[in-house]
C-alpha positions as CSV (number, residue, x, y, z in Angstrom):
1,M,93.9,-33.2,-94.3
2,D,97.1,-33.7,-96.2
3,K,98.2,-35.4,-99.4
4,R,98.6,-38.8,-97.8
5,D,95.0,-38.7,-96.5
6,W,93.7,-38.0,-100.0
7,H,95.8,-40.9,-101.2
8,I,94.2,-43.2,-98.5
9,L,90.7,-42.2,-99.6
10,Q,91.5,-42.8,-103.3
11,M,92.9,-46.2,-102.5
12,L,89.8,-47.1,-100.4
13,Y,87.6,-46.0,-103.3
14,R,89.4,-48.4,-105.7
15,E,90.1,-51.4,-103.4
16,K,87.1,-51.2,-101.1
17,N,89.1,-53.2,-98.5
18,I,90.9,-51.6,-95.6
19,T,93.3,-54.5,-95.1
20,K,94.4,-54.4,-98.8
21,V,94.9,-50.6,-98.6
22,A,96.9,-50.9,-95.4
23,G,99.2,-53.5,-97.0
24,N,99.7,-51.3,-100.1
25,L,100.6,-48.4,-97.9
26,F,102.9,-50.5,-95.7
27,M,101.0,-49.8,-92.5
28,S,98.9,-51.9,-90.2
29,Q,95.2,-52.2,-90.5
30,P,94.6,-50.7,-87.0
31,A,96.8,-47.7,-87.8
32,L,94.9,-47.1,-91.1
33,T,91.5,-47.5,-89.3
34,K,92.6,-45.0,-86.6
35,R,93.7,-42.5,-89.3
36,I,90.3,-42.8,-91.1
37,Q,88.5,-42.2,-87.7
38,Q,90.7,-39.1,-87.2
39,I,89.7,-37.8,-90.6
40,E,86.0,-38.5,-89.8
41,N,86.3,-36.7,-86.4
42,E,88.2,-33.8,-87.8
43,Y,85.5,-33.1,-90.4
44,E,82.6,-34.4,-88.4
45,V,81.4,-36.6,-91.3
46,K,81.3,-40.3,-91.8
47,V,83.7,-41.1,-94.7
48,I,83.3,-44.8,-95.1
49,H,80.7,-47.5,-94.6
50,R,82.1,-50.7,-93.3
51,G,80.1,-53.7,-94.4
52,K,80.4,-57.5,-94.9
53,K,81.6,-57.0,-98.5
54,G,84.3,-54.5,-97.7
55,S,84.5,-50.7,-97.1
56,N,82.9,-48.2,-99.3
57,L,83.3,-44.4,-99.4
58,L,79.9,-42.8,-98.6
59,P,78.4,-40.8,-101.5
60,K,78.4,-37.0,-101.5
61,V,75.2,-35.6,-100.1
62,N,73.9,-32.3,-101.5
63,T,72.3,-30.0,-99.0
């Protein structure tokens, strides 16, 4: 994960909307969604929850 990925996650936390974040980053929504999926696959963890009211970062789970 690089600096840009952290920036994506920070913006998703604030905006809670993939389309808005994609626009702010000057990228398409499908490209952003694919990058989020790559992050999820790389770390084998679900990063965001996609719902009717937008996207939310999932809370940290203590194990």
